[in-house]
C-alpha positions as CSV (number, residue, x, y, z in Angstrom):
1,M,28.5,87.6,32.3
2,P,25.5,86.0,31.9
3,Q,24.1,84.8,29.1
4,I,20.3,85.9,27.9
5,I,18.4,84.7,24.8
6,P,14.6,85.0,24.0
7,I,12.1,82.6,24.4
8,K,11.7,81.5,20.5
9,D,15.1,80.2,20.3
10,L,14.1,77.0,22.7
11,K,13.0,75.7,20.0
12,N,16.3,73.9,19.3
13,T,16.3,72.2,22.6
14,A,19.7,70.1,21.4
15,E,21.2,73.3,21.0
16,I,20.1,74.7,24.1
17,S,21.3,71.9,26.2
18,E,24.6,72.2,24.4
19,M,24.6,75.6,25.7
20,V,23.5,75.3,29.2
21,H,26.0,72.8,29.5
22,A,28.9,74.4,28.1
23,A,27.8,77.7,30.0
24,K,28.2,76.5,33.8
25,E,26.2,79.4,34.8
26,P,22.2,79.7,34.5
27,I,21.5,81.0,30.7
28,Y,18.7,83.7,31.4
29,V,15.5,83.6,29.2
30,T,13.6,86.5,28.0
31,K,9.6,86.8,26.8
32,N,8.8,90.1,24.9
33,G,12.4,92.1,25.8
34,Y,11.7,91.4,30.0
35,G,13.3,88.2,32.4
36,D,10.8,85.3,32.2
37,M,12.8,82.1,33.4
38,V,16.3,80.8,34.0
39,I,17.2,77.3,32.8
40,M,20.4,75.0,34.3
41,S,21.9,72.2,33.5
42,M,21.0,69.4,36.2
43,E,24.5,69.7,38.3
44,L,24.5,73.2,37.7
45,Y,20.9,72.6,39.7
46,E,21.9,70.0,42.4
47,T,25.4,71.8,43.4
48,T,23.0,74.9,43.7
49,M,20.5,73.0,45.8
50,K,23.2,71.7,48.0
51,R,24.7,75.3,48.7
52,L,21.4,76.5,49.4
53,D,21.0,74.0,52.0
54,I,24.5,74.5,53.4
55,Y,23.5,78.4,54.1
56,R,20.4,77.7,55.6
57,D,22.4,75.1,57.9
58,L,25.0,77.7,58.4
59,E,22.1,80.3,59.2
60,L,19.7,77.8,61.8
61,S,23.3,77.7,63.2
62,E,24.3,81.2,64.0
63,K,20.7,81.8,65.3
64,D,21.1,78.9,67.8
65,I,24.5,80.0,69.2
66,E,23.1,84.0,69.4
67,S,19.9,82.8,71.4
68,G,22.4,80.4,73.3
69,R,21.5,76.9,72.7
70,I,24.7,76.1,72.5
71,N,26.2,73.1,74.4
72,D,29.9,72.4,74.9
73,A,31.2,69.5,73.1
74,R,33.6,67.8,75.9
75,Q,30.2,68.3,78.6
76,S,28.0,66.1,76.3
77,L,30.2,63.6,75.2
78,G,30.8,63.1,79.1
79,K,27.0,63.2,79.6
80,L,26.2,60.7,77.5
81,K,29.7,58.1,78.4
82,E,28.0,58.2,82.0
83,K,24.3,57.7,80.8
84,Y,25.5,54.8,78.8
85,E,28.4,53.6,80.6
86,L,31.7,53.8,78.3
């Protein structure tokens, strides 16, 4: 279950840092009862960004397959061998 804290709790930065690292998930910060921002550890941020990059690459690959922009691996390697006389 996600943690939600009011913005006034951000005053105690050491405690917030401990909370973020212990949670292993984003912490939602509210202002006047409404969602305002999300905080997370650097490790979680980097993992999330890597995962997003992978999903983006997969989406591009699927679009290439759908549009027919693919090559057979054996044929491509054969052409490279011929070109570079390997």
